[in-house]
N, CA, C and O atoms as a MOPAC input file, in Angstrom:
PM7 MOZYME 1SCF
protein

 N      0.83100 1    -1.21800 1    -0.03900 1
 C     -0.02000 1    -0.05600 1    -0.01200 1
 C      0.85100 1     1.24400 1     0.00400 1
 O      0.52100 1     2.21300 1    -0.67900 1
 N      1.97700 1     1.25400 1     0.79900 1
 C      2.85200 1     2.44200 1     0.82800 1
 C      3.46600 1     2.70600 1    -0.52500 1
 O      3.53500 1     3.85600 1    -0.95900 1
 N      3.91500 1     1.66300 1    -1.20100 1
 C      4.54000 1     1.82900 1    -2.53900 1
 C      3.56300 1     2.42400 1    -3.50300 1
 O      3.94100 1     3.28200 1    -4.30100 1
 N      2.29100 1     1.99800 1    -3.46500 1
 C      1.23300 1     2.52600 1    -4.32000 1
 C      0.97700 1     3.98500 1    -4.09100 1
 O      0.71800 1     4.75500 1    -5.01600 1
 N      1.05600 1     4.33800 1    -2.85400 1
 C      0.87100 1     5.75900 1    -2.46900 1
 C      1.99500 1     6.64300 1    -3.00300 1
 O      1.74200 1     7.72900 1    -3.52600 1
 N      3.16700 1     6.20100 1    -2.87600 1
 C      4.34300 1     6.93000 1    -3.42900 1
 C      4.27300 1     7.05200 1    -4.96100 1
 O      4.52500 1     8.11400 1    -5.52900 1
 N      3.93400 1     5.96800 1    -5.58500 1
 C      3.84400 1     5.94300 1    -7.06000 1
 C      2.78500 1     6.92400 1    -7.53200 1
 O      2.97000 1     7.69800 1    -8.47100 1
 N      1.63700 1     6.84300 1    -6.80800 1
 C      0.47000 1     7.79800 1    -7.14600 1
 C      0.93200 1     9.22200 1    -7.02400 1
 O      0.67700 1    10.03300 1    -7.91400 1
 N      1.60600 1     9.54600 1    -5.94600 1
 C      2.18900 1    10.92700 1    -5.66700 1
 C      3.08600 1    11.35900 1    -6.73800 1
 O      2.93300 1    12.46500 1    -7.25500 1
 N      4.04300 1    10.53100 1    -7.11600 1
 C      5.00900 1    10.89900 1    -8.20100 1
 C      4.32700 1    11.10300 1    -9.50700 1
 O      4.70800 1    12.00500 1   -10.25300 1
 N      3.33300 1    10.31200 1    -9.83100 1
 C      2.63700 1    10.36600 1   -11.15600 1
 C      1.83300 1    11.73700 1   -11.12300 1
 O      1.76400 1    12.41000 1   -12.15200 1
 N      1.25900 1    12.13000 1   -10.01300 1
 C      0.56200 1    13.33200 1    -9.90300 1
 C      1.45900 1    14.58100 1   -10.07900 1
 O      1.06800 1    15.56200 1   -10.71100 1
 N      2.63400 1    14.51000 1    -9.51800 1
 C      3.58100 1    15.62800 1    -9.66700 1
 C      3.95100 1    15.78300 1   -11.12500 1
 O      4.01700 1    16.91200 1   -11.61100 1
 N      4.19500 1    14.70700 1   -11.84400 1
 C      4.54600 1    14.84900 1   -13.19400 1
 C      3.32800 1    15.25500 1   -14.11500 1
 O      3.48600 1    15.90100 1   -15.15100 1
 N      2.16200 1    14.84500 1   -13.67600 1
 C      0.92400 1    15.39700 1   -14.38700 1
 C      0.76900 1    16.88000 1   -14.25700 1
 O      0.53100 1    17.58900 1   -15.23500 1
 N      0.90600 1    17.33900 1   -13.05100 1
 C      0.77600 1    18.83300 1   -12.81300 1
 C      1.91900 1    19.60300 1   -13.53500 1
 O      1.69300 1    20.65600 1   -14.13000 1
 N      3.17500 1    19.03100 1   -13.45900 1
 C      4.26000 1    19.72100 1   -14.16600 1
 C      3.99600 1    19.75700 1   -15.68500 1
 O      4.22800 1    20.76500 1   -16.35100 1
 N      3.50400 1    18.62200 1   -16.20200 1
 C      3.13100 1    18.61000 1   -17.61300 1
 C      2.07100 1    19.60600 1   -18.03200 1
 O      2.15700 1    20.24100 1   -19.08300 1
 N      1.03800 1    19.72600 1   -17.15200 1
 C      0.00800 1    20.71400 1   -17.46600 1
 C      0.56700 1    22.12900 1   -17.42600 1
 O      0.22300 1    22.95700 1   -18.26900 1
 N      1.45000 1    22.41900 1   -16.42400 1
 C      2.03200 1    23.76800 1   -16.42500 1
 C      2.85400 1    24.02900 1   -17.66600 1
 O      2.78900 1    25.13600 1   -18.20100 1
 N      3.61000 1    23.09300 1   -18.14500 1
 C      4.48300 1    23.22200 1   -19.34800 1
 C      3.49900 1    23.43600 1   -20.58000 1
 O      3.75100 1    24.26800 1   -21.45200 1
 N      2.44400 1    22.69000 1   -20.59500 1
 C      1.44800 1    22.76000 1   -21.72100 1
 C      0.82900 1    24.16500 1   -21.74300 1
 O      0.44700 1    24.63000 1   -22.81700 1
 N      0.71700 1    24.83200 1   -20.64900 1
 C      0.11600 1    26.09100 1   -20.57100 1
 C      1.16200 1    27.28300 1   -20.66900 1
 O      0.83000 1    28.44300 1   -20.42600 1
 N      2.38200 1    26.93700 1   -21.02400 1
 C      3.34700 1    28.01900 1   -21.26700 1
 C      4.29400 1    28.34100 1   -20.20400 1
 O      5.00100 1    29.34600 1   -20.27800 1
 N      4.34000 1    27.49300 1   -19.17000 1
 C      5.36700 1    27.78000 1   -18.04700 1
 C      6.47900 1    26.73800 1   -18.11000 1
 O      6.32900 1    25.67600 1   -18.71600 1
 N      7.56900 1    27.06200 1   -17.48500 1
 C      8.69700 1    26.12100 1   -17.32800 1
 C      8.54300 1    25.47900 1   -15.97100 1
 O      8.46500 1    26.21900 1   -14.99000 1
 N      8.49100 1    24.11600 1   -15.81900 1
 C      8.24700 1    23.46800 1   -14.62800 1
 C      9.22400 1    22.35300 1   -14.42000 1
 O      9.56200 1    21.64500 1   -15.36900 1
 N      9.69100 1    22.17300 1   -13.20600 1
 C     10.69600 1    21.12700 1   -12.90900 1
 C     10.23300 1    20.41000 1   -11.66600 1
 O      9.92300 1    21.06900 1   -10.67300 1
 N     10.16700 1    19.04900 1   -11.67000 1
 C      9.78200 1    18.28700 1   -10.51700 1
 C     11.06000 1    18.07600 1    -9.66700 1
 O     12.11200 1    17.70400 1   -10.18600 1
 N     10.93000 1    18.33100 1    -8.31200 1
 C     12.02800 1    18.28500 1    -7.46300 1
 C     12.44400 1    16.81300 1    -6.92200 1
 O     13.51800 1    16.58900 1    -6.36400 1
 N     11.47100 1    15.87100 1    -7.15900 1
 C     11.64600 1    14.52200 1    -6.63500 1
 C     12.02900 1    14.44600 1    -5.12700 1
 O     12.88200 1    13.66400 1    -4.70600 1
 N     11.37100 1    15.27200 1    -4.38600 1
 C     11.50300 1    15.22300 1    -2.96400 1
 C     12.74400 1    15.85800 1    -2.34800 1
 O     13.00200 1    15.70400 1    -1.15400 1
 N     13.50800 1    16.57000 1    -3.16700 1
 C     14.77600 1    17.16400 1    -2.67600 1
 C     14.64100 1    18.54500 1    -2.18500 1
 O     15.63900 1    19.17000 1    -1.82800 1
 N     13.44100 1    19.06400 1    -2.14800 1
 C     13.15600 1    20.44400 1    -1.65200 1
 C     12.03100 1    20.37400 1    -0.65600 1
 O     11.00300 1    19.77500 1    -0.97500 1
 N     12.14800 1    20.95500 1     0.55700 1
 C     11.04800 1    20.89400 1     1.56300 1
 C      9.89800 1    21.75000 1     1.11400 1
 O     10.08300 1    22.86700 1     0.63200 1
 N      8.70900 1    21.21800 1     1.27500 1
 C      7.40900 1    21.83100 1     0.95900 1
 C      7.29000 1    22.24500 1    -0.47800 1
 O      6.44900 1    23.09300 1    -0.77600 1
 N      8.03800 1    21.73400 1    -1.35800 1
 C      7.93000 1    22.10800 1    -2.76700 1
 C      8.12300 1    20.85600 1    -3.58800 1
 O      9.16000 1    20.20400 1    -3.46400 1
 N      7.13500 1    20.48200 1    -4.44800 1
 C      7.22700 1    19.39300 1    -5.41100 1
 C      7.60700 1    19.80200 1    -6.79900 1
 O      8.20600 1    19.03700 1    -7.55500 1
 N      7.22700 1    21.10200 1    -7.14600 1
 C      7.53900 1    21.60800 1    -8.45000 1
 C      7.95500 1    23.00900 1    -8.45200 1
 O      7.26300 1    23.85700 1    -7.88900 1
 N      9.10500 1    23.32100 1    -9.08300 1
 C      9.49800 1    24.74500 1    -9.26300 1
 C      9.01100 1    25.11700 1   -10.59000 1
 O      9.10900 1    24.32700 1   -11.52900 1
 N      8.47600 1    26.31100 1   -10.72400 1
 C      7.80300 1    26.84000 1   -11.88800 1
 C      8.16600 1    28.28700 1   -12.10100 1
 O      8.34100 1    29.04700 1   -11.14800 1
 N      8.27600 1    28.65500 1   -13.33100 1
 C      8.47400 1    30.07500 1   -13.68400 1
 C      7.86700 1    30.35100 1   -15.08500 1
 O      7.66300 1    29.45400 1   -15.90200 1
 N      7.59800 1    31.64800 1   -15.29700 1
 C      7.15200 1    32.01200 1   -16.67400 1
 C      8.30400 1    31.95200 1   -17.57500 1
 O      9.45000 1    31.85800 1   -17.13500 1
 N      8.02900 1    32.00600 1   -18.84800 1
 C      9.15000 1    31.77700 1   -19.86700 1
 C     10.07900 1    33.02400 1   -19.88100 1
 O     11.21300 1    32.92000 1   -20.34900 1
 N      9.64200 1    34.14500 1   -19.40100 1
 C     10.50700 1    35.30900 1   -19.29500 1
 C     11.47500 1    35.25700 1   -18.11500 1
 O     12.48600 1    35.95800 1   -18.07700 1
 N     11.12800 1    34.40200 1   -17.15500 1
 C     11.94400 1    34.28800 1   -15.90400 1
 C     11.69700 1    35.38200 1   -14.92600 1
 O     12.56500 1    35.65800 1   -14.09800 1
 N     10.53200 1    36.04000 1   -14.97200 1
 C     10.23300 1    37.11700 1   -14.06400 1
 C      9.37000 1    36.79300 1   -12.87200 1
 O      9.31400 1    37.57400 1   -11.92200 1
 N      8.68000 1    35.63800 1   -12.89600 1
 C      7.90200 1    35.20400 1   -11.83000 1
 C      8.16000 1    33.73900 1   -11.50100 1
 O      8.13200 1    32.89900 1   -12.40000 1
 N      8.40200 1    33.42600 1   -10.28500 1
 C      8.76300 1    32.09300 1    -9.87300 1
 C      7.70400 1    31.62600 1    -8.86600 1
 O      7.17600 1    32.42600 1    -8.09400 1
 N      7.40600 1    30.33200 1    -8.88400 1
 C      6.42600 1    29.73200 1    -8.07500 1
 C      6.95200 1    28.41000 1    -7.45200 1
 O      7.68400 1    27.66500 1    -8.10300 1
 N      6.59200 1    28.14700 1    -6.26300 1
 C      6.81800 1    26.83400 1    -5.65200 1
 C      5.53200 1    26.18900 1    -5.48900 1
 O      4.59400 1    26.77200 1    -4.94500 1
 N      5.44600 1    24.94600 1    -5.96300 1
 C      4.09600 1    24.24000 1    -5.96700 1
 C      4.21300 1    23.00000 1    -5.11200 1
 O      5.19200 1    22.25900 1    -5.20100 1
 N      3.20300 1    22.77600 1    -4.27700 1
 C      3.05500 1    21.60100 1    -3.51300 1
 C      1.85800 1    20.78600 1    -4.16100 1
 O      0.79000 1    21.35400 1    -4.38900 1
 N      2.04500 1    19.49300 1    -4.44200 1
 C      0.98200 1    18.70500 1    -5.03600 1
 C      0.55600 1    17.70200 1    -4.02700 1
 O      1.38600 1    17.00100 1    -3.44600 1
 N     -0.80500 1    17.61500 1    -3.79100 1
 C     -1.39000 1    16.60300 1    -2.90700 1
 C     -2.35300 1    15.80700 1    -3.75100 1
 O     -3.10400 1    16.36600 1    -4.55100 1
 N     -2.33000 1    14.54100 1    -3.57800 1
 C     -3.12100 1    13.56200 1    -4.45700 1
 C     -4.16400 1    12.87600 1    -3.60800 1
 O     -3.92000 1    12.51900 1    -2.45600 1
 N     -5.35000 1    12.69600 1    -4.20900 1
 C     -6.37600 1    11.91300 1    -3.55700 1
 C     -7.00200 1    10.96100 1    -4.63900 1
 O     -6.85500 1    11.16800 1    -5.84300 1
 N     -7.66400 1     9.97300 1    -4.15700 1
 C     -8.23100 1     8.96400 1    -5.06900 1
 C     -9.71100 1     9.28100 1    -5.26900 1
 O    -10.45600 1     9.44500 1    -4.30400 1
 N    -10.14000 1     9.36700 1    -6.57700 1
 C    -11.54600 1     9.66800 1    -6.84400 1
 C    -12.43300 1     8.51700 1    -6.32200 1
 O    -12.03000 1     7.35500 1    -6.27700 1
 N    -13.63500 1     8.89800 1    -5.93900 1
 C    -14.51000 1     7.86700 1    -5.32600 1
 C    -14.52400 1     7.90300 1    -3.84100 1
 O    -15.51500 1     7.52700 1    -3.21500 1
 N    -13.47100 1     8.33800 1    -3.27200 1
 C    -13.44700 1     8.47600 1    -1.79400 1
 C    -14.01300 1     9.86800 1    -1.50000 1
 O    -13.48700 1    10.84100 1    -2.04100 1
 N    -15.00400 1    10.01000 1    -0.71600 1
 C    -15.67400 1    11.26500 1    -0.52000 1
 C    -14.90500 1    12.30500 1     0.25400 1
 O    -15.27200 1    13.47900 1     0.20900 1
 N    -13.87000 1    11.93900 1     0.95200 1
 C    -13.08700 1    12.87000 1     1.76700 1
 C    -11.61900 1    12.86600 1     1.29500 1
 O    -11.09500 1    11.85500 1     0.82800 1
 N    -10.99900 1    14.00900 1     1.43400 1
 C     -9.61700 1    14.18900 1     1.19500 1
 C     -8.98600 1    14.90400 1     2.32100 1
 O     -9.12400 1    16.12300 1     2.42400 1
 N     -8.29700 1    14.21400 1     3.17600 1
 C     -7.72400 1    14.82900 1     4.36700 1
 C     -6.25800 1    15.16900 1     4.10400 1
 O     -5.49600 1    14.33000 1     3.62300 1
 N     -5.88600 1    16.35600 1     4.41100 1
 C     -4.51000 1    16.80300 1     4.33100 1
 C     -4.09000 1    17.30300 1     5.73600 1
 O     -4.94200 1    17.70600 1     6.52800 1
 N     -2.86400 1    17.27700 1     6.01700 1
 C     -2.40900 1    17.73600 1     7.29000 1
 C     -2.41700 1    19.27600 1     7.35300 1
 O     -2.61900 1    19.97500 1     6.36000 1
 N     -2.19300 1    19.73700 1     8.54000 1
 C     -2.15700 1    21.25400 1     8.75100 1
 C     -1.00000 1    21.81100 1     7.87700 1
 O     -1.14200 1    22.89600 1     7.31400 1
 N      0.10800 1    21.11000 1     7.75600 1
 C      1.25600 1    21.58900 1     7.02100 1
 C      0.85300 1    21.89900 1     5.54100 1
 O      1.40600 1    22.82800 1     4.95300 1
 N     -0.09500 1    21.14000 1     4.93600 1
 C     -0.46100 1    21.37100 1     3.54200 1
 C     -1.40300 1    22.59400 1     3.50000 1
 O     -1.53200 1    23.18300 1     2.42600 1
 N     -2.05000 1    23.00300 1     4.56000 1
 C     -2.95700 1    24.13500 1     4.53700 1
 C     -2.22500 1    25.40800 1     4.95800 1
 O     -2.78700 1    26.49200 1     4.80200 1
 N     -1.02100 1    25.33300 1     5.47500 1
 C     -0.26600 1    26.44500 1     5.91900 1
 C      0.21000 1    27.29800 1     4.69800 1
 O      0.61300 1    26.75000 1     3.67200 1
 N      0.15400 1    28.59200 1     4.83500 1
 C      0.60300 1    29.49600 1     3.73300 1
 C      2.10800 1    29.70600 1     3.89800 1
 O      2.61100 1    29.95600 1     4.99400 1
 N      2.81700 1    29.59200 1     2.74300 1
 C      4.25900 1    29.75500 1     2.78000 1
 C      4.63900 1    31.00100 1     2.00100 1
 O      5.82100 1    31.17900 1     1.70800 1
 N      3.71600 1    31.86100 1     1.65400 1
 C      3.97000 1    33.06500 1     0.98700 1
 C      3.22000 1    33.21800 1    -0.31900 1
 O      2.55800 1    32.26900 1    -0.73700 1
 N      3.28500 1    34.36500 1    -0.99100 1
 C      2.52400 1    34.67200 1    -2.11900 1
 C      2.91300 1    33.85800 1    -3.36100 1
 O      2.10600 1    33.66200 1    -4.27100 1
 N      4.16100 1    33.39000 1    -3.37600 1
 C      4.63600 1    32.58900 1    -4.55900 1
 C      4.47700 1    31.05500 1    -4.32500 1
 O      5.05500 1    30.26400 1    -5.07100 1
 N      3.71800 1    30.64300 1    -3.32400 1
 C      3.53800 1    29.21700 1    -3.06900 1
 C      2.09700 1    28.83400 1    -3.29900 1
 O      1.18700 1    29.44700 1    -2.74200 1
 N      1.88700 1    27.82600 1    -4.11300 1
 C      0.51800 1    27.36000 1    -4.45300 1
 C      0.45000 1    25.90500 1    -4.05600 1
 O      1.44300 1    25.18200 1    -4.13000 1
 N     -0.72000 1    25.48100 1    -3.63800 1
 C     -1.00100 1    24.07100 1    -3.29400 1
 C     -1.96200 1    23.50600 1    -4.18600 1
 O     -3.09000 1    23.99900 1    -4.19900 1
 N     -1.66700 1    22.48000 1    -4.98400 1
 C     -2.56100 1    21.85000 1    -5.94800 1
 C     -3.11000 1    20.56000 1    -5.43300 1
 O     -2.38500 1    19.80800 1    -4.78100 1
 N     -4.31400 1    20.27500 1    -5.68400 1
 C     -4.90800 1    18.97300 1    -5.41500 1
 C     -5.23200 1    18.30300 1    -6.68700 1
 O     -6.03700 1    18.82100 1    -7.46000 1
 N     -4.63100 1    17.13800 1    -6.96200 1
 C     -4.87300 1    16.55500 1    -8.28400 1
 C     -5.57700 1    15.21600 1    -8.04000 1
 O     -5.34200 1    14.56500 1    -7.02200 1
 N     -6.41200 1    14.82200 1    -8.94400 1
 C     -7.13700 1    13.54200 1    -8.88000 1
 C     -6.34400 1    12.44500 1    -9.57700 1
 O     -5.71200 1    12.67900 1   -10.60800 1
 N     -6.38200 1    11.27500 1    -9.01800 1
 C     -5.68100 1    10.13700 1    -9.60800 1
 C     -6.69600 1     9.07100 1    -9.92400 1
 O     -7.44300 1     8.65600 1    -9.03900 1
 N     -6.75000 1     8.60100 1   -11.18700 1
 C     -7.53200 1     7.45700 1   -11.52000 1
 C     -6.74300 1     6.13500 1   -11.51000 1
 O     -5.67100 1     6.07400 1   -12.11100 1
 N     -7.22500 1     5.10800 1   -10.86900 1
 C     -6.52400 1     3.83300 1   -10.90400 1
 C     -7.41300 1     2.67800 1   -11.25900 1
 O     -6.94900 1     1.53900 1   -11.32400 1

């Protein structure tokens, strides 16, 4: 079960990074090497930088609980994404 959770989380990070790239941003997945940040992102001009945290939940389960750490604000350039995973 733990391995499936990790795989699901990594897949979601790459999905969100791909969507950001598709929409005209440069996005890099950190692979867990940066605290509170799963994806570094910037506009193509390099004038605006964002740190993104991705949280994943499974569709069909009516609740999605995240810890207080996920709801904490880390500043104006920090965004928290919730992505759905189909399995």
